[in-house]
Every structure is written in structure tokens, then in C-alpha cells.
N, CA, C and O atoms as CSV, one atom per row, in Angstrom:
chain,resi,resn,atom,element,x,y,z
A,1,MET,N,N,0.832,-1.200,0.000
A,1,MET,CA,C,0.000,0.000,0.000
A,1,MET,C,C,0.870,1.254,0.000
A,1,MET,O,O,0.531,2.243,-0.650
A,2,LYS,N,N,1.992,1.219,0.727
A,2,LYS,CA,C,2.854,2.398,0.798
A,2,LYS,C,C,3.384,2.762,-0.588
A,2,LYS,O,O,3.410,3.941,-0.944
A,3,LYS,N,N,3.809,1.766,-1.380
A,3,LYS,CA,C,4.321,2.051,-2.718
A,3,LYS,C,C,3.216,2.597,-3.606
A,3,LYS,O,O,3.457,3.494,-4.414
A,4,LEU,N,N,1.996,2.061,-3.463
A,4,LEU,CA,C,0.876,2.563,-4.245
A,4,LEU,C,C,0.612,4.021,-3.892
A,4,LEU,O,O,0.408,4.847,-4.780
A,5,LEU,N,N,0.615,4.341,-2.604
A,5,LEU,CA,C,0.382,5.720,-2.183
A,5,LEU,C,C,1.454,6.635,-2.746
A,5,LEU,O,O,1.139,7.718,-3.240
A,6,GLN,N,N,2.717,6.222,-2.683
A,6,GLN,CA,C,3.799,7.044,-3.223
A,6,GLN,C,C,3.612,7.257,-4.715
A,6,GLN,O,O,3.796,8.365,-5.217
A,7,PHE,N,N,3.241,6.183,-5.431
A,7,PHE,CA,C,3.025,6.293,-6.864
A,7,PHE,C,C,1.866,7.238,-7.169
A,7,PHE,O,O,1.970,8.113,-8.029
A,8,VAL,N,N,0.764,7.047,-6.453
A,8,VAL,CA,C,-0.422,7.864,-6.701
A,8,VAL,C,C,-0.118,9.335,-6.440
A,8,VAL,O,O,-0.516,10.205,-7.216
A,9,LEU,N,N,0.586,9.608,-5.349
A,9,LEU,CA,C,0.956,11.001,-5.052
A,9,LEU,C,C,1.793,11.597,-6.168
A,9,LEU,O,O,1.515,12.703,-6.631
A,10,LEU,N,N,2.799,10.887,-6.596
A,10,LEU,CA,C,3.677,11.370,-7.650
A,10,LEU,C,C,2.900,11.538,-8.943
A,10,LEU,O,O,2.973,12.581,-9.593
A,11,ASP,N,N,2.154,10.500,-9.312
A,11,ASP,CA,C,1.443,10.535,-10.573
A,11,ASP,C,C,0.345,11.592,-10.572
A,11,ASP,O,O,0.175,12.317,-11.552
A,12,ALA,N,N,-0.399,11.680,-9.472
A,12,ALA,CA,C,-1.453,12.700,-9.392
A,12,ALA,C,C,-0.837,14.087,-9.497
A,12,ALA,O,O,-1.373,14.966,-10.172
A,13,GLY,N,N,0.284,14.274,-8.826
A,13,GLY,CA,C,0.959,15.566,-8.899
A,13,GLY,C,C,1.393,15.898,-10.307
A,13,GLY,O,O,1.231,17.029,-10.766
A,14,LEU,N,N,1.948,14.909,-10.996
A,14,LEU,CA,C,2.397,15.141,-12.366
A,14,LEU,C,C,1.224,15.381,-13.302
A,14,LEU,O,O,1.305,16.219,-14.199
A,15,ARG,N,N,0.141,14.655,-13.101
A,15,ARG,CA,C,-1.019,14.791,-13.987
A,15,ARG,C,C,-1.747,16.112,-13.771
A,15,ARG,O,O,-2.403,16.614,-14.685
A,16,CYS,N,N,-1.640,16.671,-12.594
A,16,CYS,CA,C,-2.343,17.923,-12.303
A,16,CYS,C,C,-1.445,19.144,-12.509
A,16,CYS,O,O,-1.913,20.282,-12.463
A,17,LYS,N,N,-0.188,18.906,-12.729
A,17,LYS,CA,C,0.750,20.019,-12.884
A,17,LYS,C,C,0.402,20.869,-14.107
A,17,LYS,O,O,0.403,22.098,-14.024
A,18,ASP,N,N,0.108,20.231,-15.233
A,18,ASP,CA,C,-0.167,20.970,-16.459
A,18,ASP,C,C,-1.345,21.933,-16.317
A,18,ASP,O,O,-1.244,23.075,-16.766
A,19,PRO,N,N,-2.464,21.514,-15.707
A,19,PRO,CA,C,-3.555,22.476,-15.532
A,19,PRO,C,C,-3.284,23.494,-14.432
A,19,PRO,O,O,-4.080,24.413,-14.243
A,20,GLY,N,N,-2.181,23.352,-13.703
A,20,GLY,CA,C,-1.810,24.360,-12.721
A,20,GLY,C,C,-2.218,24.065,-11.295
A,20,GLY,O,O,-2.208,24.976,-10.466
A,21,ALA,N,N,-2.572,22.845,-10.974
A,21,ALA,CA,C,-2.927,22.519,-9.590
A,21,ALA,C,C,-1.681,22.572,-8.715
A,21,ALA,O,O,-0.604,22.131,-9.116
A,22,ARG,N,N,-1.843,23.109,-7.535
A,22,ARG,CA,C,-0.733,23.213,-6.587
A,22,ARG,C,C,-0.663,21.951,-5.721
A,22,ARG,O,O,-1.661,21.256,-5.533
A,23,VAL,N,N,0.520,21.674,-5.205
A,23,VAL,CA,C,0.719,20.479,-4.388
A,23,VAL,C,C,-0.241,20.467,-3.204
A,23,VAL,O,O,-0.844,19.433,-2.914
A,24,ASN,N,N,-0.395,21.595,-2.518
A,24,ASN,CA,C,-1.284,21.624,-1.351
A,24,ASN,C,C,-2.742,21.386,-1.747
A,24,ASN,O,O,-3.517,20.855,-0.950
A,25,GLU,N,N,-3.124,21.770,-2.964
A,25,GLU,CA,C,-4.488,21.515,-3.413
A,25,GLU,C,C,-4.706,20.012,-3.621
A,25,GLU,O,O,-5.741,19.468,-3.237
A,26,ILE,N,N,-3.738,19.363,-4.223
A,26,ILE,CA,C,-3.856,17.930,-4.480
A,26,ILE,C,C,-3.808,17.136,-3.187
A,26,ILE,O,O,-4.594,16.208,-2.996
A,27,THR,N,N,-2.888,17.494,-2.297
A,27,THR,CA,C,-2.759,16.722,-1.060
A,27,THR,C,C,-3.904,16.977,-0.085
A,27,THR,O,O,-4.039,16.252,0.901
A,28,SER,N,N,-4.724,17.982,-0.335
A,28,SER,CA,C,-5.886,18.264,0.518
A,28,SER,C,C,-7.152,17.552,0.043
A,28,SER,O,O,-8.203,17.675,0.672
A,29,LEU,N,N,-7.060,16.822,-1.043
A,29,LEU,CA,C,-8.249,16.173,-1.604
A,29,LEU,C,C,-8.831,15.110,-0.682
A,29,LEU,O,O,-8.109,14.377,-0.006
A,30,LEU,N,N,-10.144,15.050,-0.677
A,30,LEU,CA,C,-10.902,14.003,0.017
A,30,LEU,C,C,-11.497,13.079,-1.037
A,30,LEU,O,O,-11.642,13.484,-2.191
A,31,PRO,N,N,-11.843,11.858,-0.675
A,31,PRO,CA,C,-12.462,10.973,-1.666
A,31,PRO,C,C,-13.693,11.598,-2.337
A,31,PRO,O,O,-13.935,11.364,-3.521
A,32,ALA,N,N,-14.456,12.378,-1.600
A,32,ALA,CA,C,-15.656,13.016,-2.174
A,32,ALA,C,C,-15.317,14.078,-3.217
A,32,ALA,O,O,-16.192,14.514,-3.965
A,33,ASP,N,N,-14.056,14.495,-3.271
A,33,ASP,CA,C,-13.628,15.499,-4.250
A,33,ASP,C,C,-13.325,14.888,-5.616
A,33,ASP,O,O,-12.986,15.607,-6.555
A,34,ILE,N,N,-13.445,13.576,-5.729
A,34,ILE,CA,C,-13.227,12.876,-6.997
A,34,ILE,C,C,-14.592,12.354,-7.433
A,34,ILE,O,O,-15.134,11.426,-6.832
A,35,ARG,N,N,-15.142,12.960,-8.487
A,35,ARG,CA,C,-16.473,12.550,-8.918
A,35,ARG,C,C,-16.715,12.957,-10.375
A,35,ARG,O,O,-16.001,13.799,-10.918
A,36,PRO,N,N,-17.729,12.350,-11.000
A,36,PRO,CA,C,-18.023,12.693,-12.395
A,36,PRO,C,C,-18.588,14.101,-12.534
A,36,PRO,O,O,-19.335,14.579,-11.679
A,37,ASP,N,N,-18.216,14.748,-13.624
A,37,ASP,CA,C,-18.794,16.041,-13.965
A,37,ASP,C,C,-20.258,15.820,-14.334
A,37,ASP,O,O,-20.581,14.881,-15.061
A,38,GLU,N,N,-21.139,16.678,-13.837
A,38,GLU,CA,C,-22.577,16.502,-14.068
A,38,GLU,C,C,-22.951,16.604,-15.544
A,38,GLU,O,O,-23.872,15.922,-15.995
A,39,GLU,N,N,-22.251,17.441,-16.298
A,39,GLU,CA,C,-22.592,17.643,-17.707
A,39,GLU,C,C,-21.968,16.599,-18.626
A,39,GLU,O,O,-22.628,16.106,-19.540
A,40,THR,N,N,-20.707,16.260,-18.393
A,40,THR,CA,C,-19.986,15.395,-19.327
A,40,THR,C,C,-19.837,13.953,-18.848
A,40,THR,O,O,-19.636,13.052,-19.662
A,41,GLY,N,N,-19.932,13.724,-17.538
A,41,GLY,CA,C,-19.714,12.391,-16.985
A,41,GLY,C,C,-18.244,12.056,-16.802
A,41,GLY,O,O,-17.915,10.978,-16.308
A,42,ILE,N,N,-17.350,12.966,-17.193
A,42,ILE,CA,C,-15.913,12.753,-17.030
A,42,ILE,C,C,-15.564,12.909,-15.555
A,42,ILE,O,O,-15.954,13.889,-14.921
A,43,VAL,N,N,-14.831,11.945,-15.012
A,43,VAL,CA,C,-14.459,11.997,-13.604
A,43,VAL,C,C,-13.357,13.041,-13.429
A,43,VAL,O,O,-12.380,13.074,-14.176
A,44,CYS,N,N,-13.546,13.897,-12.413
A,44,CYS,CA,C,-12.640,15.028,-12.207
A,44,CYS,C,C,-12.228,15.166,-10.742
A,44,CYS,O,O,-12.886,14.657,-9.835
A,45,PHE,N,N,-11.115,15.871,-10.547
A,45,PHE,CA,C,-10.727,16.356,-9.228
A,45,PHE,C,C,-11.474,17.671,-9.040
A,45,PHE,O,O,-11.386,18.558,-9.890
A,46,TYR,N,N,-12.200,17.807,-7.951
A,46,TYR,CA,C,-12.875,19.068,-7.629
A,46,TYR,C,C,-12.095,19.733,-6.509
A,46,TYR,O,O,-12.103,19.262,-5.372
A,47,LEU,N,N,-11.426,20.822,-6.830
A,47,LEU,CA,C,-10.653,21.556,-5.833
A,47,LEU,C,C,-11.591,22.570,-5.183
A,47,LEU,O,O,-12.016,23.543,-5.806
A,48,ARG,N,N,-11.898,22.313,-3.921
A,48,ARG,CA,C,-12.839,23.150,-3.184
A,48,ARG,C,C,-12.324,24.581,-3.042
A,48,ARG,O,O,-11.113,24.800,-3.021
A,49,PRO,N,N,-13.233,25.561,-2.943
A,49,PRO,CA,C,-12.814,26.961,-2.838
A,49,PRO,C,C,-11.810,27.229,-1.720
A,49,PRO,O,O,-10.893,28.032,-1.891
A,50,GLU,N,N,-11.976,26.564,-0.580
A,50,GLU,CA,C,-11.047,26.809,0.532
A,50,GLU,C,C,-9.654,26.243,0.248
A,50,GLU,O,O,-8.705,26.557,0.967
A,51,MET,N,N,-9.522,25.422,-0.779
A,51,MET,CA,C,-8.234,24.835,-1.134
A,51,MET,C,C,-7.468,25.690,-2.139
A,51,MET,O,O,-6.244,25.598,-2.225
A,52,THR,N,N,-8.176,26.517,-2.896
A,52,THR,CA,C,-7.542,27.243,-3.996
A,52,THR,C,C,-7.136,28.647,-3.583
A,52,THR,O,O,-7.709,29.248,-2.674
A,53,LYS,N,N,-6.153,29.134,-4.264
A,53,LYS,CA,C,-5.638,30.480,-3.971
A,53,LYS,C,C,-6.690,31.557,-4.276
A,53,LYS,O,O,-6.753,32.584,-3.602
A,54,GLY,N,N,-7.506,31.306,-5.294
A,54,GLY,CA,C,-8.494,32.293,-5.702
A,54,GLY,C,C,-9.844,32.143,-5.042
A,54,GLY,O,O,-10.777,32.865,-5.394
A,55,ASP,N,N,-9.984,31.217,-4.083
A,55,ASP,CA,C,-11.242,30.986,-3.381
A,55,ASP,C,C,-12.414,30.684,-4.318
A,55,ASP,O,O,-13.525,31.175,-4.118
A,56,TYR,N,N,-12.153,29.879,-5.332
A,56,TYR,CA,C,-13.226,29.415,-6.207
A,56,TYR,C,C,-12.958,27.943,-6.535
A,56,TYR,O,O,-11.815,27.487,-6.494
A,57,GLU,N,N,-14.016,27.213,-6.857
A,57,GLU,CA,C,-13.860,25.800,-7.187
A,57,GLU,C,C,-13.161,25.658,-8.533
A,57,GLU,O,O,-13.470,26.365,-9.492
A,58,ARG,N,N,-12.208,24.723,-8.581
A,58,ARG,CA,C,-11.531,24.404,-9.835
A,58,ARG,C,C,-11.773,22.933,-10.131
A,58,ARG,O,O,-11.806,22.103,-9.222
A,59,ILE,N,N,-11.941,22.623,-11.393
A,59,ILE,CA,C,-12.240,21.266,-11.812
A,59,ILE,C,C,-11.159,20.803,-12.784
A,59,ILE,O,O,-10.887,21.460,-13.789
A,60,ILE,N,N,-10.542,19.650,-12.465
A,60,ILE,CA,C,-9.468,19.106,-13.291
A,60,ILE,C,C,-9.815,17.662,-13.625
A,60,ILE,O,O,-9.996,16.853,-12.715
A,61,PRO,N,N,-9.914,17.316,-14.904
A,61,PRO,CA,C,-10.216,15.929,-15.265
A,61,PRO,C,C,-9.136,14.970,-14.763
A,61,PRO,O,O,-7.949,15.296,-14.761
A,62,VAL,N,N,-9.569,13.792,-14.342
A,62,VAL,CA,C,-8.633,12.748,-13.926
A,62,VAL,C,C,-8.009,12.171,-15.198
A,62,VAL,O,O,-8.716,11.754,-16.115
A,63,HIS,N,N,-6.696,12.153,-15.238
A,63,HIS,CA,C,-5.976,11.661,-16.411
A,63,HIS,C,C,-6.240,10.167,-16.610
A,63,HIS,O,O,-6.357,9.418,-15.640
A,64,SER,N,N,-6.331,9.746,-17.852
A,64,SER,CA,C,-6.614,8.344,-18.162
A,64,SER,C,C,-5.554,7.397,-17.588
A,64,SER,O,O,-5.857,6.245,-17.279
A,65,HIS,N,N,-4.333,7.870,-17.446
A,65,HIS,CA,C,-3.283,7.025,-16.869
A,65,HIS,C,C,-3.603,6.664,-15.421
A,65,HIS,O,O,-3.324,5.546,-14.988
A,66,LEU,N,N,-4.185,7.598,-14.670
A,66,LEU,CA,C,-4.590,7.294,-13.293
A,66,LEU,C,C,-5.703,6.255,-13.277
A,66,LEU,O,O,-5.739,5.388,-12.403
A,67,VAL,N,N,-6.603,6.343,-14.238
A,67,VAL,CA,C,-7.678,5.354,-14.339
A,67,VAL,C,C,-7.068,3.980,-14.605
A,67,VAL,O,O,-7.469,2.999,-13.979
A,68,GLU,N,N,-6.111,3.894,-15.520
A,68,GLU,CA,C,-5.444,2.630,-15.846
A,68,GLU,C,C,-4.719,2.045,-14.636
A,68,GLU,O,O,-4.611,0.825,-14.515
A,69,GLN,N,N,-4.225,2.894,-13.744
A,69,GLN,CA,C,-3.494,2.448,-12.564
A,69,GLN,C,C,-4.415,2.137,-11.386
A,69,GLN,O,O,-3.956,1.968,-10.257
A,70,LYS,N,N,-5.726,2.064,-11.661
A,70,LYS,CA,C,-6.739,1.709,-10.655
A,70,LYS,C,C,-6.818,2.729,-9.515
A,70,LYS,O,O,-6.997,2.373,-8.350
A,71,PHE,N,N,-6.681,3.982,-9.875
A,71,PHE,CA,C,-6.772,5.065,-8.911
A,71,PHE,C,C,-8.103,5.046,-8.178
A,71,PHE,O,O,-8.155,5.343,-6.985
A,72,PHE,N,N,-9.184,4.701,-8.877
A,72,PHE,CA,C,-10.506,4.720,-8.246
A,72,PHE,C,C,-10.646,3.637,-7.181
A,72,PHE,O,O,-11.406,3.809,-6.228
A,73,ASP,N,N,-9.926,2.525,-7.327
A,73,ASP,CA,C,-9.913,1.510,-6.267
A,73,ASP,C,C,-9.307,2.102,-4.995
A,73,ASP,O,O,-9.802,1.882,-3.890
A,74,TYR,N,N,-8.233,2.851,-5.177
A,74,TYR,CA,C,-7.570,3.510,-4.043
A,74,TYR,C,C,-8.521,4.530,-3.398
A,74,TYR,O,O,-8.627,4.595,-2.174
A,75,VAL,N,N,-9.214,5.329,-4.233
A,75,VAL,CA,C,-10.163,6.322,-3.726
A,75,VAL,C,C,-11.262,5.627,-2.916
A,75,VAL,O,O,-11.632,6.097,-1.840
A,76,ASP,N,N,-11.779,4.516,-3.427
A,76,ASP,CA,C,-12.828,3.770,-2.715
A,76,ASP,C,C,-12.338,3.264,-1.360
A,76,ASP,O,O,-13.062,3.355,-0.369
A,77,LYS,N,N,-11.116,2.730,-1.307
A,77,LYS,CA,C,-10.564,2.239,-0.039
A,77,LYS,C,C,-10.438,3.363,0.977
A,77,LYS,O,O,-10.766,3.181,2.150
A,78,ARG,N,N,-9.967,4.520,0.536
A,78,ARG,CA,C,-9.818,5.657,1.446
A,78,ARG,C,C,-11.192,6.150,1.905
A,78,ARG,O,O,-11.358,6.523,3.067
A,79,ALA,N,N,-12.169,6.153,1.011
A,79,ALA,CA,C,-13.522,6.593,1.374
A,79,ALA,C,C,-14.127,5.659,2.417
A,79,ALA,O,O,-14.708,6.117,3.400
A,80,LYS,N,N,-13.991,4.348,2.203
A,80,LYS,CA,C,-14.538,3.376,3.152
A,80,LYS,C,C,-13.872,3.478,4.515
A,80,LYS,O,O,-14.501,3.211,5.540
A,81,ALA,N,N,-12.596,3.866,4.529
A,81,ALA,CA,C,-11.867,4.026,5.792
A,81,ALA,C,C,-12.117,5.399,6.429
A,81,ALA,O,O,-11.672,5.659,7.547
A,82,GLY,N,N,-12.837,6.278,5.706
A,82,GLY,CA,C,-13.111,7.616,6.230
A,82,GLY,C,C,-11.865,8.489,6.305
A,82,GLY,O,O,-11.730,9.318,7.205
A,83,LEU,N,N,-10.950,8.295,5.349
A,83,LEU,CA,C,-9.682,9.020,5.368
A,83,LEU,C,C,-9.527,9.922,4.156
A,83,LEU,O,O,-10.098,9.645,3.102
A,84,PRO,N,N,-8.753,11.011,4.294
A,84,PRO,CA,C,-8.413,11.830,3.130
A,84,PRO,C,C,-7.584,10.983,2.148
A,84,PRO,O,O,-7.102,9.909,2.506
A,85,LEU,N,N,-7.425,11.464,0.932
A,85,LEU,CA,C,-6.714,10.675,-0.067
A,85,LEU,C,C,-5.218,10.545,0.189
A,85,LEU,O,O,-4.667,9.453,0.047
A,86,PHE,N,N,-4.554,11.622,0.560
A,86,PHE,CA,C,-3.095,11.613,0.503
A,86,PHE,C,C,-2.369,11.913,1.800
A,86,PHE,O,O,-1.197,12.286,1.764
A,87,TYR,N,N,-3.010,11.767,2.926
A,87,TYR,CA,C,-2.273,11.894,4.179
A,87,TYR,C,C,-2.988,11.099,5.260
A,87,TYR,O,O,-4.171,10.781,5.145
A,88,GLU,N,N,-2.245,10.788,6.306
A,88,GLU,CA,C,-2.768,10.029,7.430
A,88,GLU,C,C,-3.025,10.991,8.589
A,88,GLU,O,O,-2.070,11.480,9.193
A,89,PRO,N,N,-4.289,11.278,8.917
A,89,PRO,CA,C,-4.579,12.232,9.990
A,89,PRO,C,C,-3.917,11.866,11.319
A,89,PRO,O,O,-3.540,12.756,12.081
A,90,GLY,N,N,-3.772,10.589,11.603
A,90,GLY,CA,C,-3.144,10.160,12.853
A,90,GLY,C,C,-1.688,10.556,12.954
A,90,GLY,O,O,-1.128,10.606,14.049
A,91,ARG,N,N,-1.066,10.840,11.812
A,91,ARG,CA,C,0.338,11.235,11.812
A,91,ARG,C,C,0.503,12.752,11.834
A,91,ARG,O,O,1.604,13.249,12.071
A,92,ALA,N,N,-0.551,13.472,11.597
A,92,ALA,CA,C,-0.487,14.930,11.584
A,92,ALA,C,C,-0.437,15.478,13.011
A,92,ALA,O,O,-0.852,14.808,13.957
A,93,GLU,N,N,0.057,16.664,13.150
A,93,GLU,CA,C,0.070,17.346,14.450
A,93,GLU,C,C,0.780,16.544,15.531
A,93,GLU,O,O,0.370,16.567,16.691
A,94,GLY,N,N,1.844,15.834,15.156
A,94,GLY,CA,C,2.623,15.106,16.153
A,94,GLY,C,C,1.992,13.818,16.621
A,94,GLY,O,O,2.369,13.288,17.666
A,95,GLY,N,N,1.024,13.295,15.858
A,95,GLY,CA,C,0.356,12.055,16.247
A,95,GLY,C,C,1.271,10.852,16.133
A,95,GLY,O,O,2.437,10.976,15.758
A,96,ASP,N,N,0.738,9.700,16.457
A,96,ASP,CA,C,1.487,8.447,16.429
A,96,ASP,C,C,1.904,8.118,14.999
A,96,ASP,O,O,1.054,7.986,14.119
A,97,ARG,N,N,3.181,7.989,14.770
A,97,ARG,CA,C,3.689,7.687,13.430
A,97,ARG,C,C,3.564,6.213,13.071
A,97,ARG,O,O,3.906,5.809,11.960
A,98,ASN,N,N,3.079,5.417,14.004
A,98,ASN,CA,C,2.920,3.985,13.754
A,98,ASN,C,C,1.463,3.575,13.634
A,98,ASN,O,O,1.110,2.429,13.911
A,99,VAL,N,N,0.616,4.512,13.221
A,99,VAL,CA,C,-0.811,4.186,13.087
A,99,VAL,C,C,-0.999,3.163,11.994
A,99,VAL,O,O,-0.243,3.131,11.023
A,100,ASP,N,N,-2.013,2.323,12.153
A,100,ASP,CA,C,-2.330,1.346,11.122
A,100,ASP,C,C,-2.891,2.063,9.917
A,100,ASP,O,O,-3.660,3.016,10.036
A,101,LYS,N,N,-2.495,1.589,8.767
A,101,LYS,CA,C,-2.960,2.179,7.513
A,101,LYS,C,C,-3.976,1.239,6.897
A,101,LYS,O,O,-3.881,0.022,7.058
A,102,PRO,N,N,-4.963,1.806,6.182
A,102,PRO,CA,C,-5.974,0.939,5.542
A,102,PRO,C,C,-5.360,0.109,4.437
A,102,PRO,O,O,-6.058,-0.674,3.793
């Protein structure tokens, strides 16, 4: 799981770099922020207003390479565990660095 997380972080960062997403925007994503666009059905990253520098929602399509790498399986696992996509809350703020990971 650790290697998958490292890969997903790197790949998501690279895939979002071209549209201009910032690292903090990507690492702040929650599973609910990954969903299909209502008009097109294309699955996108929804960057919430509080995450963006301009305080407005930004929408970035999920790159097909992430789909091929089973990114949505990872999103589902994090959602079922009630965890953000790219960080472990138990490790934040000086928490236990040996927390169990999903």
C-alpha cells in the first residue's frame, strides 16, 4: 500500500501540474472530491474553494493514466476508511507515526 500511495501522489501531482494545480491543493483532496462532472460524466478532481488560492472551485479531469493504474480503487478504499486521499490524519500534528494504515 505504501508504494501505491507514493506512486499515486507522484502521478497525481504530475497529472495535475499541467492544468496548474498546486501540491497543497492535491494533497488536501478528500475521496468526495473525486467525482463525475454533471454535464460530461468525465471523472474530475474538484478543488474546493477553501483549497484554492483564488477561493473558487476548480475542476481538473482525472488523467486516463490514473484510471489505468486503478486510482478509483484507491479512492474507494480511502472513502470506506473515512480518510483523506493523501495523508494520514493520525500522523499529523505530532500524532502516532505507527498508526495502522488501511
